[in-house]
C-alpha positions as a Python dict, from the first residue, in 0.01 Angstrom:
ca = {
    (1, 'M'): (0, 0, 0),
    (2, 'T'): (349, 10, -146),
    (3, 'R'): (404, 246, -437),
    (4, 'P'): (570, 112, -751),
    (5, 'P'): (927, 233, -799),
    (6, 'I'): (984, 570, -965),
    (7, 'R'): (1090, 497, -1323),
    (8, 'I'): (1368, 733, -1436),
    (9, 'V'): (1540, 816, -1765),
    (10, 'L'): (1882, 986, -1761),
    (11, 'A'): (1965, 1222, -2049),
    (12, 'D'): (2321, 1357, -2056),
    (13, 'D'): (2590, 1354, -2323),
    (14, 'E'): (2859, 1262, -2069),
    (15, 'R'): (2870, 890, -1995),
    (16, 'M'): (3043, 947, -1659),
    (17, 'V'): (2760, 1173, -1544),
    (18, 'R'): (2499, 916, -1642),
    (19, 'T'): (2695, 642, -1467),
    (20, 'A'): (2719, 846, -1147),
    (21, 'L'): (2349, 933, -1152),
    (22, 'R'): (2254, 572, -1217),
    (23, 'A'): (2465, 450, -926),
    (24, 'I'): (2306, 697, -684),
    (25, 'L'): (1946, 643, -793),
    (26, 'S'): (1962, 267, -842),
    (27, 'A'): (2072, 230, -480),
    (28, 'E'): (1732, 359, -367),
    (29, 'P'): (1468, 87, -316),
    (30, 'D'): (1191, 309, -456),
    (31, 'M'): (1373, 408, -777),
    (32, 'E'): (1456, 235, -1103),
    (33, 'V'): (1665, 378, -1387),
    (34, 'V'): (1494, 236, -1695),
    (35, 'G'): (1685, 412, -1972),
    (36, 'E'): (1957, 653, -2081),
    (37, 'A'): (2012, 899, -2365),
    (38, 'A'): (2321, 1084, -2487),
    (39, 'T'): (2151, 1343, -2710),
    (40, 'G'): (1836, 1549, -2704),
    (41, 'A'): (1688, 1360, -2997),
    (42, 'E'): (1765, 1028, -2831),
    (43, 'A'): (1607, 1151, -2508),
    (44, 'V'): (1280, 1222, -2687),
    (45, 'S'): (1282, 875, -2847),
    (46, 'V'): (1372, 691, -2526),
    (47, 'V'): (1108, 873, -2323),
    (48, 'R'): (839, 801, -2582),
    (49, 'D'): (930, 432, -2578),
    (50, 'L'): (969, 383, -2202),
    (51, 'L'): (721, 636, -2058),
    (52, 'P'): (915, 702, -1735),
    (53, 'D'): (787, 898, -1435),
    (54, 'V'): (1086, 1134, -1417),
    (55, 'V'): (1352, 1249, -1664),
    (56, 'L'): (1681, 1402, -1552),
    (57, 'M'): (1766, 1619, -1852),
    (58, 'D'): (2098, 1786, -1926),
    (59, 'V'): (2050, 2134, -2072),
    (60, 'R'): (2326, 2129, -2332),
    (61, 'M'): (2334, 1822, -2553),
    (62, 'P'): (2390, 1761, -2925),
    (63, 'E'): (2104, 1686, -3167),
    (64, 'A'): (1854, 1912, -2985),
    (65, 'D'): (1936, 2060, -2649),
    (66, 'G'): (1747, 1988, -2329),
    (67, 'I'): (1507, 2277, -2388),
    (68, 'R'): (1397, 2150, -2727),
    (69, 'A'): (1379, 1792, -2600),
    (70, 'T'): (1160, 1904, -2310),
    (71, 'E'): (926, 2088, -2546),
    (72, 'Q'): (894, 1786, -2775),
    (73, 'I'): (828, 1542, -2491),
    (74, 'L'): (561, 1759, -2333),
    (75, 'A'): (396, 1833, -2666),
    (76, 'T'): (367, 1474, -2785),
    (77, 'L'): (275, 1268, -2477),
    (78, 'D'): (-70, 1268, -2320),
    (79, 'A'): (77, 1189, -1976),
    (80, 'P'): (433, 1322, -1994),
    (81, 'P'): (693, 1257, -1725),
    (82, 'R'): (817, 1519, -1484),
    (83, 'I'): (1136, 1666, -1627),
    (84, 'V'): (1414, 1795, -1404),
    (85, 'V'): (1692, 1991, -1571),
    (86, 'V'): (2043, 1903, -1455),
    (87, 'T'): (2292, 2184, -1504),
    (88, 'T'): (2629, 2321, -1400),
    (89, 'F'): (2522, 2680, -1333),
    (90, 'E'): (2199, 2770, -1154),
    (91, 'N'): (2171, 3115, -1313),
    (92, 'D'): (2213, 2988, -1669),
    (93, 'S'): (1956, 3142, -1904),
    (94, 'Y'): (1918, 2795, -2057),
    (95, 'V'): (1781, 2671, -1724),
    (96, 'Y'): (1520, 2944, -1712),
    (97, 'D'): (1420, 2873, -2071),
    (98, 'A'): (1385, 2504, -1982),
    (99, 'L'): (1157, 2589, -1690),
    (100, 'R'): (948, 2810, -1916),
    (101, 'A'): (932, 2523, -2166),
    (102, 'G'): (780, 2294, -1905),
    (103, 'A'): (1055, 2148, -1685),
    (104, 'A'): (937, 2091, -1328),
    (105, 'G'): (1260, 2216, -1171),
    (106, 'F'): (1636, 2192, -1189),
    (107, 'L'): (1932, 2039, -1010),
    (108, 'L'): (2297, 2133, -1004),
    (109, 'K'): (2541, 1867, -1119),
    (110, 'R'): (2740, 1927, -802),
    (111, 'A'): (2439, 1855, -580),
    (112, 'E'): (2484, 1603, -302),
    (113, 'A'): (2342, 1256, -357),
    (114, 'E'): (2078, 1310, -88),
    (115, 'A'): (1955, 1628, -259),
    (116, 'L'): (1930, 1444, -591),
    (117, 'V'): (1725, 1163, -440),
    (118, 'Q'): (1497, 1402, -253),
    (119, 'A'): (1437, 1608, -567),
    (120, 'V'): (1337, 1303, -769),
    (121, 'R'): (1094, 1193, -499),
    (122, 'L'): (948, 1542, -471),
    (123, 'V'): (873, 1586, -840),
    (124, 'A'): (741, 1229, -867),
    (125, 'H'): (509, 1226, -567),
    (126, 'S'): (465, 1575, -422),
    (127, 'D'): (255, 1875, -518),
    (128, 'S'): (521, 2112, -386),
    (129, 'L'): (741, 2339, -596),
    (130, 'L'): (1099, 2220, -642),
    (131, 'F'): (1343, 2474, -492),
    (132, 'P'): (1110, 2779, -482),
    (133, 'S'): (1388, 3020, -381),
    (134, 'A'): (1591, 2915, -685),
    (135, 'V'): (1293, 2969, -916),
    (136, 'R'): (1248, 3316, -764),
    (137, 'A'): (1615, 3398, -824),
    (138, 'L'): (1594, 3282, -1185),
    (139, 'A'): (1284, 3493, -1238),
    (140, 'A'): (1466, 3798, -1105),
    (141, 'E'): (1760, 3735, -1337),
    (142, 'H'): (1595, 3621, -1657),
    (143, 'A'): (1221, 3687, -1660),
    (144, 'R'): (1093, 3867, -1967),
    (145, 'A'): (832, 4085, -1802),
    (146, 'Y'): (510, 4200, -1965),
    (147, 'A'): (467, 4573, -2033),
    (148, 'T'): (121, 4546, -1878),
    (149, 'P'): (-19, 4263, -1666),
    (150, 'P'): (-189, 3990, -1871),
    (151, 'A'): (-566, 3956, -1845),
    (152, 'W'): (-553, 3648, -1625),
    (153, 'V'): (-427, 3851, -1329),
    (154, 'A'): (-757, 4037, -1303),
    (155, 'R'): (-953, 3713, -1343),
    (156, 'L'): (-803, 3551, -1033),
    (157, 'T'): (-1033, 3546, -732),
    (158, 'G'): (-898, 3659, -397),
    (159, 'R'): (-865, 3301, -276),
    (160, 'E'): (-693, 3192, -598),
    (161, 'S'): (-448, 3478, -555),
    (162, 'D'): (-370, 3359, -203),
    (163, 'V'): (-321, 3004, -327),
    (164, 'L'): (-83, 3118, -602),
    (165, 'R'): (129, 3311, -352),
    (166, 'H'): (150, 3002, -130),
    (167, 'M'): (238, 2788, -432),
    (168, 'A'): (525, 3026, -504),
    (169, 'A'): (649, 2977, -148),
    (170, 'G'): (673, 2602, -213),
    (171, 'L'): (383, 2493, 7),
    (172, 'T'): (200, 2168, -65),
    (173, 'N'): (-177, 2154, -99),
    (174, 'A'): (-205, 2022, 256),
    (175, 'E'): (9, 2307, 390),
    (176, 'I'): (-191, 2565, 196),
    (177, 'A'): (-513, 2415, 331),
    (178, 'R'): (-391, 2457, 688),
    (179, 'R'): (-284, 2816, 622),
    (180, 'L'): (-621, 2908, 470),
    (181, 'G'): (-838, 2699, 700),
    (182, 'V'): (-997, 2497, 420),
    (183, 'G'): (-984, 2135, 306),
    (184, 'P'): (-715, 1997, 73),
    (185, 'A'): (-980, 1921, -190),
    (186, 'T'): (-1076, 2289, -194),
    (187, 'V'): (-713, 2389, -243),
    (188, 'K'): (-678, 2136, -525),
    (189, 'T'): (-975, 2299, -696),
    (190, 'H'): (-819, 2644, -658),
    (191, 'V'): (-483, 2520, -792),
    (192, 'A'): (-660, 2376, -1097),
    (193, 'A'): (-831, 2712, -1151),
    (194, 'V'): (-498, 2895, -1126),
    (195, 'L'): (-338, 2664, -1383),
    (196, 'A'): (-634, 2709, -1616),
    (197, 'K'): (-636, 3088, -1589),
    (198, 'T'): (-260, 3121, -1631),
    (199, 'R'): (-269, 2859, -1912),
    (200, 'T'): (18, 2672, -1753),
    (201, 'R'): (92, 2301, -1718),
    (202, 'D'): (197, 2286, -1355),
    (203, 'R'): (302, 2481, -1047),
    (204, 'T'): (645, 2577, -1177),
    (205, 'Q'): (508, 2735, -1493),
    (206, 'A'): (229, 2908, -1298),
    (207, 'V'): (478, 3062, -1058),
    (208, 'I'): (705, 3178, -1341),
    (209, 'A'): (403, 3331, -1515),
    (210, 'A'): (315, 3510, -1192),
    (211, 'Y'): (662, 3662, -1162),
    (212, 'E'): (668, 3770, -1525),
    (213, 'A'): (323, 3927, -1491),
    (214, 'G'): (436, 4129, -1192),
    (215, 'F'): (188, 3943, -970),
    (216, 'L'): (475, 3825, -751),
    (217, 'K'): (781, 4028, -664),
    (218, 'S'): (1099, 3856, -778),
    (219, 'S'): (1326, 4016, -523),
}
């Protein structure tokens, strides 16, 4: 059964960047760029109207930056899109703040077209973490660590702890299942428990929470 195309909104204050992204993504048979925005406020409005699957969000835009726009989108939609931050510098503190706000991952503006396409497909269809090594590096650089581990760390079961470590390594549910010798449905249950205990929306936020809590080593 053929999947419907991935519906994408582009949010960037530079028209040339939006044009380039549109050209790359529109050439893919499984992708459709359904809207564009030049400001953070416009991005929120366009996403609410069009309900895309994925948003490519510039970090620094007028009328609310990408961090604020991400927060507003995730807070006001029952089924929000996956948001990927597009940035110039991978170690920018704005990128880390966007991930903490709920972005699923980030891309560099200088990324090759193939990497862009693969990233969009991954966040739209996969249960893997986008660029786990980059998330780890950002955590090492910018994480605001707790003085003492939060209570959720002690509430994790041994199997949930194993699953969280594998999530941080970027493994999919199927890959984790093979590593642990259990079924994918069991892993899905453990992932849901991890998200509930860490009070996070998805894998990216759970992994960041784990680094900040000292559960995972960021180096």
